[in-house]
N, C-alpha and C positions, 0 to 999 in steps of 0.2 A: 369264929370271927369271920365276917364277910371280907371279900377281897378289897373293896374300896376302903374299908376301915384299916386294913393292914398297910395301906400306902400312906396313911396319915401319921404324923408324929404322935407318940404316946403321951407326951407332955401337953397339958392344957395350954400352957403359955406358948409353946411352939406352934400348936394348932392355931392359936389366935394370931400369931405373927404371920403364919402362912396365909390366913384369911385376909389380913390387911394387905399383904403383898398381892394376893390374887385379885383384890378389888382395886388397889391403887395402880397396878401396872396397866390395865386397859384404859383407865382414865387418863393416865399420863401419856400413853400412846395416842389417844384421841386428841389430847391437847397439842401435842407436837405435830400431829398430822394436820390439824386445823390451822395451826400457826404457819406451817410450810405452805399450805394451800393459799392462805391469805397473802403470803409474801411472794407468790409466784410472779406477779407482775412487777415487783420491785427489783427483781434480779435482771441485770443487763449483761448480756454475754458479749465477750470481745472476740472478734474474728479477724484474721488476716484475709486478704483477698482470695488466696488459694483455699483457705478453710471455708470461706463463705461459698465458694464455687462448689467444693466437693460435698459439703454438708447440706446444701440446698436450704438455706435459711427461709422459713416460711414468710410470705408477705404479711406485713403488719406487725411483726414481732420487733420490739425495740432492741436494737443491738448497737455495738460500737464496731467500726471497721477502722483498722489502722494500717498504715503503710506509707508509701511515698506518693506525692502528687506526680502523676505521670507527665513527663515533658511533652509539650505540644498539645495538651488536652484542655487547658483552661480557656473557656469561652465565656465572656461576660456579655450579657444582653442589657439593653437600655432599661428594662423593667426591674433590674436588680437581681435577676436570676443568673447564677453562675453554674456552668457545667464543667466538670472535671472528672478525671479518673484517679482512683486510688490503686496503686499497684505494689506488688512485692517482687516485681520483675519476672514473675511467672504468669500470674493472672492479673487482670485489671477489673475493677468494679466501677462502672459508670455511676456518677453521683450528680445530684442537683442540690443546690443550696440557694435560698433566697435570703439576702441580708448582707450585713457588713462582715466581711472576712477579717480574720486577725491580720495585723500588719506583717507578720512573719510568714504568711501563707504565700507560697510561690512554688513553681515547678521544681521537682527534685528534692523538696524538703519533706520531712516527716510530718504526718498529720494523723489525727484521730478524729473521726466524725461519728456522731451519734444520730441515729434516725431509724427508718424502716425501709425495707424493700417494697416496691410496688409490684403489681401483678406482672409487669413487663421485665422485672429483674433490675430496675434502676433504683439505686439507693437514694432515698429522699432524706437528706441530712437536715436535722433540726438544729444541730450545734456542730461547729467545726473548731477544733483546737489545733494550733500549730506549735511546733517545738519552740521553746522560749529563748534559746541562744544557740550558737554554733557548736557547743559542746554537749548538748543534752538531746536525747531522744527518749520518748516514753518507753519504759521497760517492755510493755506489751508489744510495741512496734519492733523493738530489737529482737524479742523472742520469736515473733512471727517471721521476721526476715531470716533469722538463724534456722528456724524450722524448715523454711522453704529453700534453704541453701543459698540465699542471695545476700547474706551478711558479708560485708567487707570490713576487715580489721581497720582499715583507714577511715571507716565511718565513725560517727560519734559514739562515745562510750554510753553505757546504759544509765549512768548516773552522773550527777554534777560532780566536778572535781572537789576533793576535800580541801578545806581551807588550812593553810599552814599556820602553825602556832607562832606567835611573835613574842 
């Protein structure tokens, strides 16, 4: 008996199962690979300002940046352009946004902006989300502030308070 035949199962039924698995596995791997490749643009990464600085997010990649609106950085121009910085109190990311900002957007408040970095390293925001009340901050922002060591326990909790049963 030759060496390759010695490695195969002796049962005809077992050899058939092995053949099915040997054919199906590469097809399944190819399908998963193509699916992940097709979804690569649908994934939006979240960064805190310090992470964005250290990981050098490439220009043009759609990302979310979360942190606090840095005090003294909000500048509104007549054409509707707003310049501001998003900070975690360690690093600050300069940002530009054209459009109507949320009512709760103000200096010192939590914010998550979605957009792209340009070649100059300025974040071009397409969407800006502000926290919705004084007790809520997006979990991603809280995690980024904790990771950078800038989280204060007096700051807002990571989730809305539980409703009491009546």
